[in-house]
C-alpha positions as CSV (number, residue, x, y, z in Angstrom):
1,M,-74.2,9.2,67.4
2,K,-72.2,5.9,67.6
3,A,-72.8,5.3,64.0
4,Q,-71.5,8.8,63.1
5,I,-68.3,8.2,65.2
6,A,-67.8,4.8,63.5
7,W,-68.2,6.3,60.1
8,T,-65.6,9.0,61.0
9,L,-63.0,6.5,62.2
10,A,-63.5,4.4,59.1
11,A,-62.9,7.4,57.0
12,I,-59.7,8.4,58.9
13,S,-58.5,4.8,58.6
14,L,-59.1,4.7,54.9
15,A,-57.3,7.9,54.4
16,G,-54.3,6.6,56.3
17,V,-54.3,3.5,54.2
18,I,-54.4,5.5,51.0
19,S,-51.7,7.9,52.3
20,G,-49.5,4.9,53.2
21,C,-49.9,3.4,49.8
22,S,-49.0,6.6,48.1
23,Q,-45.9,7.0,50.2
24,G,-44.9,3.4,49.4
25,E,-45.3,3.9,45.7
26,S,-43.3,7.1,45.9
27,K,-40.5,5.3,47.7
28,D,-40.5,2.5,45.2
29,K,-40.4,5.0,42.3
30,D,-37.4,6.8,43.9
31,A,-35.6,3.6,44.5
32,K,-36.2,2.6,40.9
33,E,-34.9,5.9,39.6
34,E,-31.8,5.6,41.7
35,A,-31.0,2.0,40.7
36,S,-27.4,1.6,39.7
37,I,-26.6,1.0,36.0
38,P,-23.9,-1.6,35.4
39,V,-21.0,-0.2,33.3
40,E,-17.5,-1.0,32.3
41,I,-14.8,1.7,32.6
42,A,-11.3,2.5,31.3
43,T,-8.7,5.1,32.3
44,A,-7.3,7.9,30.2
45,T,-3.6,7.4,29.7
46,Q,-0.7,9.2,28.1
47,G,1.4,7.9,25.3
48,A,2.7,8.3,21.7
49,I,0.4,8.4,18.7
50,E,1.4,8.4,15.1
51,A,-0.7,9.9,12.4
52,A,-0.8,7.9,9.2
53,Y,-2.6,7.7,5.8
54,R,-3.8,4.3,4.9
55,G,-4.5,2.9,1.5
56,T,-4.4,-0.3,-0.6
57,A,-2.3,-1.1,-3.6
58,T,-0.9,-3.9,-5.8
59,L,2.8,-4.4,-5.8
60,E,4.5,-3.8,-9.2
61,A,8.0,-4.3,-10.4
62,E,9.9,-1.0,-11.2
63,A,11.4,-2.7,-14.2
64,E,9.6,-5.4,-16.2
65,A,9.9,-6.2,-19.8
66,I,8.3,-8.5,-22.4
67,V,11.3,-9.8,-24.4
68,N,10.4,-10.2,-28.1
69,S,12.2,-12.0,-30.8
70,K,13.9,-9.7,-33.1
71,T,13.8,-12.1,-36.0
72,S,11.7,-15.0,-37.4
73,G,12.7,-18.6,-37.1
74,V,12.3,-21.9,-35.3
75,I,13.2,-22.1,-31.6
76,E,16.3,-24.4,-31.4
77,S,17.0,-24.3,-27.6
78,I,15.8,-22.6,-24.4
79,Q,18.5,-21.7,-21.9
80,V,16.4,-20.6,-18.9
81,E,13.2,-21.4,-17.1
82,E,10.6,-19.4,-15.1
83,G,11.8,-18.4,-11.7
84,Q,15.5,-18.4,-12.8
85,R,17.6,-15.3,-12.1
86,V,19.3,-13.9,-15.2
87,S,21.8,-11.1,-15.8
88,A,21.7,-8.3,-18.4
89,G,22.6,-9.6,-21.9
90,Q,22.3,-13.3,-20.9
91,V,21.0,-15.6,-23.7
92,L,17.5,-16.8,-22.9
93,A,16.9,-18.8,-26.1
94,R,18.4,-19.5,-29.5
95,L,16.7,-19.8,-32.9
96,E,18.0,-22.2,-35.7
97,T,20.9,-20.4,-37.3
98,E,22.2,-22.6,-40.1
99,R,20.7,-20.4,-42.9
100,L,22.0,-17.3,-41.1
101,R,25.5,-18.7,-40.7
102,L,25.6,-19.4,-44.4
103,E,24.4,-15.9,-45.2
104,V,27.2,-14.5,-43.0
105,A,29.8,-16.7,-44.8
106,R,28.5,-15.7,-48.3
107,S,28.6,-12.0,-47.3
108,K,32.1,-12.4,-45.9
109,A,33.3,-14.0,-49.1
110,S,31.8,-11.2,-51.2
111,L,33.3,-8.6,-48.9
112,D,36.7,-10.2,-49.2
113,Q,36.6,-10.2,-53.0
114,L,35.4,-6.6,-53.2
115,E,38.1,-5.5,-50.8
116,Q,40.8,-7.0,-53.0
117,D,39.2,-5.5,-56.1
118,F,39.1,-2.1,-54.4
119,K,42.8,-2.3,-53.3
120,R,43.8,-3.2,-56.9
121,N,41.7,-0.3,-58.4
122,A,43.0,2.1,-55.8
123,S,46.6,1.2,-56.8
124,V,46.1,1.6,-60.5
125,Y,44.0,4.7,-60.0
126,Q,46.9,6.4,-58.3
127,R,48.9,5.7,-61.5
128,N,46.0,7.1,-63.6
129,L,45.5,3.7,-65.2
130,V,41.8,3.5,-64.4
131,S,39.1,6.1,-64.6
132,R,37.8,7.9,-61.5
133,E,34.3,6.6,-62.3
134,A,35.5,3.0,-62.1
135,Y,37.4,3.8,-58.9
136,E,34.3,5.3,-57.2
137,R,32.1,2.4,-58.4
138,S,34.4,-0.1,-56.7
139,K,34.4,1.9,-53.5
140,F,30.6,2.0,-53.4
141,E,30.4,-1.7,-54.1
142,L,32.8,-2.3,-51.2
143,D,30.7,-0.1,-48.9
144,G,27.6,-2.1,-49.9
145,A,29.3,-5.4,-49.2
146,R,30.4,-4.2,-45.8
147,A,26.8,-3.2,-44.9
148,A,25.5,-6.5,-46.2
149,Y,28.1,-8.4,-44.1
150,D,27.2,-6.3,-41.0
151,L,23.5,-7.0,-41.5
152,A,24.1,-10.8,-41.9
153,R,26.1,-10.7,-38.6
154,L,23.4,-8.7,-36.9
155,A,20.7,-11.2,-38.0
156,L,22.8,-14.0,-36.6
157,D,23.3,-12.2,-33.4
158,E,19.6,-11.5,-33.1
159,S,18.8,-15.2,-33.4
160,E,19.8,-15.2,-29.7
161,I,17.0,-13.8,-27.5
162,K,18.8,-12.0,-24.7
163,S,17.7,-10.4,-21.4
164,P,17.5,-6.6,-21.4
165,F,18.5,-6.3,-17.7
166,S,19.2,-8.3,-14.6
167,G,16.1,-9.9,-13.1
168,V,14.0,-13.0,-12.9
169,V,12.3,-14.9,-15.7
170,S,8.6,-14.5,-14.6
171,L,7.0,-16.0,-17.8
172,R,8.0,-18.1,-20.8
173,Y,5.9,-17.9,-23.9
174,I,7.8,-20.2,-26.2
175,K,8.6,-23.9,-26.6
176,V,11.4,-25.7,-28.5
177,G,10.4,-26.3,-32.1
178,N,7.9,-23.5,-32.2
179,M,8.0,-21.1,-35.1
180,I,8.3,-17.5,-33.9
181,Q,7.8,-14.3,-35.8
182,A,9.8,-11.2,-35.5
183,G,8.2,-9.0,-32.7
184,S,6.5,-12.0,-31.0
185,P,6.9,-12.3,-27.2
186,A,9.3,-14.9,-25.9
187,F,9.8,-14.2,-22.2
188,R,8.9,-11.8,-19.5
189,V,11.7,-10.6,-17.3
190,T,11.0,-8.9,-13.9
191,K,13.3,-7.0,-11.7
192,M,12.2,-8.5,-8.4
193,D,14.4,-6.5,-6.0
194,S,12.9,-3.2,-6.9
195,L,9.1,-3.2,-6.1
196,Q,6.7,-0.3,-6.0
197,A,3.2,0.3,-4.8
198,Q,1.0,3.1,-6.2
199,I,-1.8,4.5,-4.0
200,Y,-4.3,7.3,-4.9
201,V,-4.7,9.9,-2.2
202,P,-7.6,12.3,-2.0
203,E,-6.4,15.8,-2.8
204,R,-7.5,17.1,0.7
205,D,-4.8,14.9,2.3
206,I,-2.0,15.3,-0.1
207,Y,-0.4,18.2,1.8
208,K,0.5,15.7,4.6
209,L,2.7,13.5,2.3
210,A,6.1,14.1,0.8
211,A,8.9,12.2,-0.9
212,G,11.1,10.4,1.7
213,Q,8.4,9.7,4.3
214,S,8.5,6.2,5.8
215,T,5.9,3.7,4.9
216,T,4.9,0.2,6.0
217,L,3.2,-2.5,4.1
218,T,1.2,-5.6,5.1
219,V,0.1,-8.4,2.8
220,D,-2.2,-11.4,3.3
221,A,0.6,-13.9,2.6
222,W,2.5,-12.7,5.7
223,P,-0.2,-11.3,8.0
224,Q,2.2,-11.1,11.1
225,K,4.9,-9.2,9.3
226,T,5.3,-5.6,8.1
227,F,7.5,-4.5,5.3
228,K,9.4,-1.2,5.1
229,G,9.4,1.4,2.3
230,S,9.3,5.1,1.6
231,I,7.5,7.6,-0.7
232,L,9.5,7.7,-3.9
233,R,7.5,10.5,-5.6
234,V,4.2,12.4,-5.4
235,N,2.5,13.2,-8.7
236,P,2.2,17.0,-9.0
237,V,-1.1,16.7,-10.9
238,V,-4.5,16.0,-9.5
239,D,-6.7,13.6,-11.5
240,A,-9.7,15.7,-12.2
241,S,-12.0,12.6,-12.8
242,T,-11.3,11.1,-9.4
243,G,-10.0,14.0,-7.3
244,T,-6.9,12.0,-6.3
245,V,-3.2,12.2,-6.6
246,K,-0.9,9.2,-7.4
247,V,1.7,8.5,-4.7
248,T,4.4,6.0,-5.6
249,V,5.9,4.0,-2.7
250,A,9.3,2.3,-3.2
251,M,9.7,-0.9,-1.1
252,A,13.1,-1.4,0.7
253,P,15.4,-3.9,-1.0
254,E,16.1,-7.4,0.4
255,Q,12.6,-8.3,1.3
256,P,12.3,-11.5,-0.7
257,E,8.8,-12.4,0.7
258,L,7.3,-9.6,-1.5
259,K,6.3,-10.5,-5.0
260,P,4.9,-8.4,-7.9
261,G,1.1,-8.7,-8.0
262,M,0.6,-9.0,-4.2
263,F,-2.2,-7.0,-2.8
264,G,-1.2,-5.0,0.2
265,R,-2.2,-2.3,2.7
266,V,0.1,0.7,2.8
267,E,0.5,2.9,5.8
268,I,2.3,6.3,5.4
269,L,3.4,7.9,8.7
270,Y,3.4,11.7,8.5
271,D,3.3,12.8,12.2
272,R,4.0,11.6,15.7
273,R,3.0,13.0,19.1
274,E,4.9,11.7,22.0
275,N,2.7,12.7,25.0
276,A,-0.8,12.5,23.7
277,L,-3.8,11.9,26.0
278,L,-5.3,8.6,24.8
279,I,-8.7,7.1,25.5
280,P,-10.5,4.0,24.0
281,K,-12.6,4.7,21.0
282,D,-15.5,2.8,22.7
283,A,-15.7,5.6,25.2
284,V,-16.6,8.3,22.7
285,L,-20.1,9.2,21.7
286,T,-20.6,11.3,18.6
287,E,-23.7,13.4,18.1
288,D,-24.1,16.4,15.7
289,A,-20.4,16.3,14.9
290,Q,-19.5,16.7,18.6
291,Q,-17.7,14.1,20.7
292,S,-18.5,13.4,24.4
293,V,-17.7,10.9,27.1
294,F,-19.2,9.8,30.4
295,V,-16.7,10.6,33.2
296,V,-17.0,8.6,36.4
297,T,-16.9,10.6,39.6
298,E,-17.9,9.2,43.1
299,G,-20.1,6.4,41.7
300,R,-21.9,8.6,39.1
301,A,-21.4,9.2,35.4
302,H,-21.2,12.8,34.2
303,R,-21.4,13.6,30.5
304,R,-18.6,15.8,29.2
305,T,-17.9,17.3,25.8
306,I,-14.3,16.7,24.5
307,K,-12.2,17.6,21.4
308,V,-10.4,14.8,19.7
309,G,-7.3,14.8,17.5
310,Y,-5.7,11.8,15.8
311,S,-7.2,8.3,16.1
312,D,-6.4,4.8,15.2
313,A,-8.4,1.6,15.2
314,E,-8.5,1.5,19.0
315,H,-7.7,5.0,20.4
316,Y,-8.6,8.6,20.2
317,E,-6.2,11.4,21.1
318,V,-8.0,14.0,23.3
319,V,-6.8,17.5,22.9
320,D,-9.3,19.2,25.3
321,G,-11.8,18.2,28.0
322,L,-9.9,15.4,29.9
323,K,-6.8,14.7,31.9
324,V,-4.6,11.7,32.5
325,G,-6.2,9.3,35.0
326,D,-9.9,10.2,34.3
327,Q,-12.1,7.2,34.3
328,L,-14.5,6.8,31.4
329,V,-17.5,4.6,30.7
330,V,-16.7,2.3,27.7
331,T,-19.6,-0.1,27.9
332,G,-23.2,0.8,28.9
333,Q,-23.4,4.4,27.8
334,A,-26.7,3.8,26.0
335,S,-28.5,3.5,29.3
336,L,-26.9,6.5,30.9
337,K,-28.0,10.1,31.5
338,D,-26.0,12.9,33.0
339,D,-25.4,12.2,36.7
340,S,-26.6,8.6,36.5
341,K,-25.7,6.3,39.3
342,I,-23.6,3.5,38.1
343,E,-22.1,0.2,39.2
344,I,-18.7,-0.6,37.9
345,V,-18.4,-4.2,36.8
346,N,-14.8,-4.2,35.9
347,A,-11.7,-2.9,37.6
348,P,-9.3,-1.3,35.0
349,E,-5.8,-0.7,36.0
350,A,-4.3,2.7,35.1
351,V,-1.5,2.4,32.5
352,P,1.6,4.4,33.5
353,P,2.4,7.1,30.9
354,E,5.8,5.6,30.1
355,K,4.2,2.3,29.3
356,A,1.4,3.5,27.2
357,P,1.3,2.0,23.7
358,S,2.3,3.8,20.6
359,V,-0.5,3.8,18.0
360,A,-0.8,5.0,14.5
361,A,-3.6,7.3,13.5
362,T,-5.6,7.6,10.3
363,A,-5.2,10.6,8.0
364,G,-8.9,11.3,8.0
365,D,-8.9,11.7,11.8
366,A,-6.2,14.4,12.1
367,G,-7.1,17.2,14.4
């Protein structure tokens, strides 16, 4: 009997131990499931956002010309050097002209003689002392002499290589003493104060752009500075091979830092929203073409689907799903589930709407 009672008490004690262990494990599991997940948060603010199309381009001069020699000869003197500003019609270089000057003198002498002969023949022709045929022949000879004299003067004038327009000498091809042939390049003149950039915009975005829209340009040589411009024209034809449209941007004058050949990044502003709801891009999760965020409420993170509009490198505009002042998880979302308990490890300060930054959006993110 005593043995049976002892056995029963042992069984009850073992059951209690097992039950206690099970309850402990359950409590530990619950505690583990409710462990707070450390996150960083940010606050949804209100501010201005500008929509922009961004592209890259190489700056080109609106007017640039290779100045060729119009005649053959030896370079006698060079009047300008690279980097020097010149005006339209200014002499850049001269060829040796001794032979050409002699040709002009010979032509002038021949012309003077034929003019005298023609005057004498015209006088006697009026008195019918010379035939009409002789009179006409002297007139034709005089016209030929005048043409020969004009050609000699033109050749002498063309021995001076002149600038076709005002600009800067950007390249010199010749040296003093070199023989140059007619049509050979001598200089390159560039109109530096009228620069353009050409970008190629996908046809799906072209409806957003029009002549006159403001643009900004940044270049590697001046990384902290932006340069102003505007759309000069939009090509009306789509390039079938690339599916793009050429957009020509004219840079504003009096920006001497800009040089032809510089590589730049062009930003074309086409829309602006003053009171947009802005959130950090890091807060947004994208799955199956849908955007969502984790909104913080009473120490827990709740997943919420949102609809976004414009965006830039740092912000999204939210058009539906949030309100100003909502706190969002920006770091640690990968460990969260809906209604997860969280621990905030930063303390973001809400930005007043009137102090919210203005940001530029990309064309591809327009809502």
